[in-house]
C-alpha positions as CSV (number, residue, x, y, z in Angstrom):
1,X,24.9,20.5,2.2
2,X,23.1,18.3,-0.3
3,X,20.5,19.1,-3.0
4,X,17.0,17.7,-2.1
5,X,16.1,14.2,-3.7
6,X,12.7,14.2,-5.3
7,X,11.1,10.5,-5.5
8,X,7.6,9.1,-6.5
9,X,5.8,8.5,-3.2
10,X,3.1,6.5,-1.4
11,X,2.9,2.7,-1.1
12,X,0.4,2.7,-3.9
13,X,2.8,4.4,-6.1
14,X,5.6,2.7,-5.2
15,X,3.8,-0.7,-5.5
16,X,2.7,0.6,-9.0
17,X,6.0,1.6,-10.1
18,X,7.8,-1.9,-9.2
19,X,5.3,-4.2,-10.6
20,X,5.2,-2.4,-14.0
21,X,9.1,-2.5,-14.2
22,X,8.9,-6.4,-13.5
23,X,6.7,-6.4,-16.8
24,X,3.3,-6.6,-14.9
25,X,0.4,-4.8,-16.5
26,X,-0.2,-1.9,-14.3
27,X,-3.0,0.6,-14.2
28,X,-2.6,3.3,-11.2
29,X,-6.1,5.1,-10.1
30,X,-4.8,8.1,-8.0
31,X,-5.4,11.7,-8.0
32,X,-2.0,13.3,-9.8
33,X,-2.4,17.2,-10.0
34,X,-1.1,19.3,-12.6
35,X,1.3,20.7,-10.7
36,X,5.0,20.3,-10.8
37,X,5.4,17.1,-8.6
38,X,2.5,15.5,-10.4
39,X,4.1,16.3,-13.8
40,X,7.2,14.3,-12.0
41,X,5.3,11.4,-10.8
42,X,3.3,11.1,-14.0
43,X,6.4,10.7,-16.2
44,X,8.2,8.3,-13.4
45,X,5.4,6.2,-13.5
46,X,4.5,6.2,-17.5
47,X,8.1,5.8,-18.3
48,X,8.3,2.6,-16.0
49,X,5.2,0.8,-18.2
50,X,2.3,1.9,-15.5
51,X,-0.9,3.5,-16.9
52,X,-2.2,6.2,-14.9
53,X,-5.9,7.3,-14.2
54,X,-6.6,10.4,-12.6
55,X,-9.6,11.1,-10.6
56,X,-11.9,14.0,-11.3
57,X,-10.8,15.6,-8.1
58,X,-7.4,15.9,-8.6
59,X,-6.2,19.7,-8.0
60,X,-2.6,19.3,-6.3
61,X,-0.7,16.1,-5.8
62,X,-0.5,14.1,-2.6
63,X,3.1,15.7,-1.1
64,X,5.4,14.2,1.3
65,X,8.3,16.5,2.2
66,X,11.0,14.8,4.3
67,X,14.2,16.4,5.8
68,X,16.9,13.7,7.1
69,X,20.3,14.1,8.6
70,X,23.3,11.7,8.2
71,X,21.8,9.1,10.9
72,X,18.6,8.8,8.8
73,X,16.7,10.6,11.9
74,X,13.7,12.0,9.8
75,X,11.5,14.9,10.1
76,X,8.2,14.9,7.4
77,X,5.3,17.0,6.4
78,X,2.6,15.1,4.4
79,X,0.1,16.8,2.6
80,X,-2.4,13.9,1.2
81,X,-4.3,15.5,-1.4
82,X,-7.8,13.9,-2.2
83,X,-9.0,10.3,-1.7
84,X,-9.2,8.7,-5.4
85,X,-12.7,7.2,-6.4
86,X,-12.4,3.3,-6.5
87,X,-12.7,2.2,-10.4
88,X,-15.4,-0.4,-11.8
89,X,-14.0,-3.9,-12.3
90,X,-12.0,-3.5,-15.9
91,X,-12.4,-6.6,-18.1
92,X,-8.9,-7.6,-18.3
93,X,-8.3,-7.1,-14.5
94,X,-6.6,-9.8,-13.0
95,X,-5.7,-8.5,-9.2
96,X,-6.6,-5.3,-7.1
97,X,-4.5,-3.5,-4.5
98,X,-6.3,-1.0,-2.6
99,X,-3.0,1.2,-1.1
100,X,-2.3,4.4,0.0
101,X,-3.4,7.0,2.8
102,X,-6.4,8.0,3.2
103,X,-8.2,5.2,2.3
104,X,-11.4,5.0,0.9
105,X,-14.5,4.6,3.1
106,X,-14.2,1.1,4.8
107,X,-17.8,0.7,3.8
108,X,-17.7,1.6,0.4
109,X,-14.5,-0.1,-0.5
110,X,-16.0,-3.3,0.9
111,X,-18.9,-3.1,-1.6
112,X,-16.4,-2.5,-4.3
113,X,-14.5,-5.4,-3.0
114,X,-17.0,-7.7,-2.9
115,X,-18.1,-6.3,-6.5
116,X,-14.3,-7.4,-7.9
117,X,-14.0,-10.6,-6.2
118,X,-17.6,-11.6,-7.9
119,X,-15.9,-10.9,-11.0
120,X,-12.9,-13.0,-10.2
121,X,-10.4,-10.7,-9.7
122,X,-7.7,-11.5,-7.0
123,X,-8.3,-8.9,-4.3
124,X,-5.7,-7.1,-1.6
125,X,-5.6,-4.4,0.8
126,X,-2.4,-3.0,2.1
127,X,-4.1,-1.8,5.6
128,X,-1.2,1.3,6.3
129,X,0.0,3.7,7.2
130,X,-1.8,4.4,10.4
131,X,-1.7,8.2,10.3
132,X,-4.5,8.9,12.4
133,X,-6.8,6.8,14.6
134,X,-5.7,3.1,14.5
135,X,-8.3,0.9,12.9
136,X,-9.0,-2.0,14.7
137,X,-10.4,-5.8,13.4
138,X,-13.7,-5.2,14.0
139,X,-14.0,-1.7,12.2
140,X,-11.7,-3.7,9.1
141,X,-14.9,-7.0,9.1
142,X,-16.8,-5.5,6.1
143,X,-13.4,-5.3,4.3
144,X,-11.7,-8.2,5.4
145,X,-15.2,-10.6,4.1
146,X,-14.0,-9.7,1.0
147,X,-10.2,-9.8,0.8
148,X,-7.9,-12.2,-0.7
149,X,-4.5,-11.2,0.7
150,X,-3.9,-8.9,3.7
151,X,-0.7,-6.6,3.6
152,X,0.9,-4.9,6.6
153,X,4.1,-4.4,8.6
154,X,5.1,-5.8,12.1
155,X,4.0,-2.2,13.7
156,X,0.8,-2.2,12.0
157,X,-0.1,-6.3,12.9
158,X,0.4,-5.2,16.4
159,X,-1.6,-2.0,16.6
160,X,-4.5,-3.8,14.6
161,X,-4.8,-6.9,17.2
162,X,-3.6,-5.0,20.3
163,X,-1.0,-7.7,20.9
164,X,2.5,-7.5,22.1
165,X,4.4,-9.7,19.6
166,X,3.8,-11.0,15.8
167,X,3.1,-14.9,16.8
168,X,0.1,-13.8,19.4
169,X,-0.9,-11.1,16.5
170,X,-1.3,-13.5,13.8
171,X,-2.9,-16.1,16.1
172,X,-5.4,-13.4,17.1
173,X,-5.6,-12.1,13.1
174,X,-6.8,-15.4,12.2
175,X,-9.8,-15.5,14.6
176,X,-11.4,-13.0,11.8
177,X,-9.4,-13.6,8.7
178,X,-8.3,-16.9,7.1
179,X,-6.7,-15.6,3.7
180,X,-3.1,-14.8,3.0
181,X,-1.2,-12.3,4.8
182,X,2.0,-10.8,3.8
183,X,4.1,-8.7,6.8
184,X,6.3,-6.3,5.0
185,X,9.9,-6.2,7.0
186,X,11.8,-3.8,5.0
187,X,15.6,-4.9,4.4
188,X,14.8,-8.2,6.1
189,X,12.1,-8.6,3.1
190,X,8.8,-10.4,3.9
191,X,6.8,-12.8,5.8
192,X,4.1,-14.8,4.1
193,X,1.5,-16.6,5.9
194,X,-0.4,-18.8,3.8
195,X,-4.5,-19.2,4.0
196,X,-5.6,-20.1,7.1
197,X,-1.8,-20.7,8.5
198,X,-0.2,-18.7,11.3
199,X,3.4,-19.8,10.3
200,X,5.4,-17.6,8.1
201,X,7.4,-18.5,5.4
202,X,10.2,-15.8,5.1
203,X,11.5,-13.8,2.1
204,X,14.6,-12.5,2.5
205,X,15.6,-9.0,1.2
206,X,17.7,-8.1,-1.8
207,X,20.7,-6.3,-0.8
208,X,21.0,-2.9,-3.0
209,X,22.9,0.4,-2.6
210,X,20.5,2.5,-0.9
211,X,19.7,5.8,-2.2
212,X,16.1,6.7,-0.3
213,X,14.7,4.6,2.1
214,X,11.2,6.5,2.1
215,X,9.1,3.7,1.1
216,X,11.5,1.0,0.8
217,X,9.1,-1.3,2.7
218,X,6.4,-0.7,0.4
219,X,8.5,-2.1,-2.6
């Protein structure tokens, strides 16, 4: 009974859009195709002030089609598109975030994270979403060794550590990762665990009139 809503999706695009709107200098490395959805996504990102670097393999844009009822129960079809190539260090870059799905291969991204960090660039990884096999802390070890910030949500943190509650999960995570951790909690904001600490500092969410809740936790 209502017209469909088209939005920029994916936690990489969401993070890039919001950071650019907040005044940061942002360059998004992604595979955005020349199809209709790609044209819309690129125009919205560029209008927000985000520079978009498109990979050579981009044919069709990653597409997420979601149908929701009045109770916000959703059914989703997802086409991931191609995995973008990780860029070389930029001369003016201060931070880099790997986000979205599918992620680049762990070992190749670990090598690039190491290179970025050696150039003084702050490195961050948003570990989700878990759409196929759930990674383990052991499998992520090559990346964790070169990260300044790990971003997750409650569900992903519990799955990653195979724990039943957040407190135990953070204790487990700290055995293999000492740097900053941010846990996204949607409408409740985020919890930040400073370097080497398992005690959270909570940052509340900002109340707004919700138009679409898809990707709300990412922003």
